C-alpha positions in Angstrom: 77.7 203.3 320.0 75.3 206.3 319.9 75.9 208.8 317.1 76.0 212.4 318.4 73.6 214.8 316.7 75.4 216.7 313.9 72.9 219.6 313.6 70.7 221.7 315.9 67.7 220.0 314.3 69.1 216.5 315.0 69.7 217.6 318.6 66.2 218.9 318.9 64.8 215.7 317.5 66.8 213.7 320.0 65.5 215.9 322.8 61.9 215.5 321.6 62.3 211.8 321.3 63.4 211.5 325.0 60.5 213.8 325.9 58.0 211.6 324.2 59.4 208.4 325.6 58.9 209.9 329.1 55.4 211.2 328.1 54.2 207.8 326.7 55.5 206.0 329.8 53.8 208.5 332.2 50.5 208.4 330.2 50.6 204.5 330.3 51.0 204.6 334.1 48.3 207.2 334.6 45.5 205.7 332.3 44.4 202.9 334.7 43.3 205.6 337.3 41.4 207.5 334.6 39.8 204.2 333.4 38.6 203.5 337.0 37.1 207.0 337.3 35.1 206.7 334.0 31.5 205.8 334.3 30.4 205.1 330.7 31.2 201.5 329.6 32.0 202.9 326.1 34.5 205.4 327.6 36.1 202.8 329.7 36.5 200.5 326.7 38.0 203.4 324.6 40.4 204.3 327.3 41.3 200.6 327.9 42.0 200.2 324.2 44.1 203.3 324.2 46.0 202.1 327.2 47.0 199.0 325.2 47.9 201.1 322.3 50.0 203.4 324.5 52.1 200.3 325.4 52.7 199.8 321.7 53.6 203.5 321.4 56.3 203.1 324.0 57.8 200.2 321.9 57.5 202.3 318.7 59.3 205.2 320.3 62.0 202.8 321.5 62.4 201.7 317.9 62.9 205.3 316.9 65.9 205.5 319.3 67.3 202.3 317.7 66.9 203.9 314.2 69.2 206.7 315.5 71.6 204.3 317.1 70.6 205.4 320.6 69.3 203.6 323.6 65.8 204.6 324.8 66.1 207.3 327.4 63.4 209.3 329.1 63.8 213.0 329.8 61.4 214.7 332.2 58.7 216.5 330.4 57.1 219.3 332.4 54.3 219.7 329.8 52.9 216.2 330.1 53.4 216.2 333.9 51.3 219.4 334.0 48.6 217.9 331.8 48.4 214.7 333.9 48.4 216.8 337.1 45.5 218.7 335.7 43.8 215.4 334.8 44.0 214.3 338.4 42.5 217.6 339.6 39.7 217.5 337.1 38.8 214.0 338.2 38.8 215.1 341.8 36.6 218.1 341.0 34.1 216.3 338.7 34.5 212.6 339.4 31.4 212.4 341.7 29.1 214.3 339.3 27.2 213.4 336.2 29.9 215.4 334.3 32.6 212.9 335.2 32.9 211.4 331.8 32.8 214.7 329.9 35.5 216.0 332.2 37.6 212.9 331.5 37.2 213.5 327.8 38.2 217.1 328.3 41.4 216.0 330.2 42.3 213.1 327.8 41.9 215.3 324.8 44.6 217.6 326.2 46.9 214.6 326.3 46.0 213.5 322.7 46.4 217.0 321.3 49.8 217.3 323.0 50.9 214.0 321.4 49.5 214.9 318.0 51.4 218.2 317.9 54.7 216.7 319.1 54.6 213.7 316.8 53.5 216.0 313.9 56.5 218.4 314.5 58.9 215.5 314.8 57.5 214.1 311.6 58.3 217.4 309.8 61.8 217.3 311.3 62.3 213.8 310.0 61.3 214.9 306.5 63.8 217.8 306.7 66.5 215.4 307.9 65.6 213.1 305.0 64.8 210.1 307.1 61.9 208.3 305.6 61.7 205.5 308.2 61.4 208.1 311.0 58.8 210.0 309.0 56.7 206.9 308.4 56.8 205.8 312.0 55.9 209.3 313.3 53.1 209.6 310.8 51.6 206.4 312.2 52.0 207.6 315.8 50.5 211.0 315.0 47.6 209.4 313.1 46.9 206.9 315.9 46.8 209.7 318.5 44.5 211.7 316.2 42.2 208.7 315.9 42.1 208.4 319.7 41.1 212.0 320.0 38.3 211.6 317.4 37.0 208.6 319.4 36.8 210.8 322.5 35.0 213.5 320.5 32.5 211.0 319.1 31.8 209.7 322.7 31.3 213.3 323.9 28.9 214.2 321.1 27.0 210.9 321.3 25.9 211.6 324.9 28.6 212.3 327.5 28.2 216.0 327.1 24.4 215.9 327.3 24.6 213.8 330.5 26.9 216.3 332.0 24.5 219.2 331.0 21.5 217.5 332.6 23.0 216.3 335.9 24.1 217.6 339.3 26.8 220.3 339.8 30.2 219.7 341.4 30.4 220.2 345.1 
């Protein structure tokens, strides 16, 4: 039986967990479209790798629910829905230009930054609640999302931004 949150912080944590379960599932479903739009083989590979990792994140978040004695449950997250809607719009605007990959990095980094901040905040809450297992799991999730963000930055710096700067404009 699920244990009801005893404090406002525990209730916020439970809310955030449902939010992130929804977000990870939405991200997982949206990544194949982004991968198809990418032009650079390196960017496609990085996004494909992160797609697999996102599948693991869904399982990791489900384990966090179990740690709290709860069943995994998604709660609609307007923030990630907005970021993913913007991603679609960016791909439509720039997908047929040489700036496609730089635009994809721009959009995907918004997703990564969202995840890093949410997992980072939840980690601090776990520390306050004195739950070391939650803290460790959230540290790993935050760090993996940060690593994905850094890979995107490295790809942008190593050439994707320059290609966008030298090519044709969006229609």
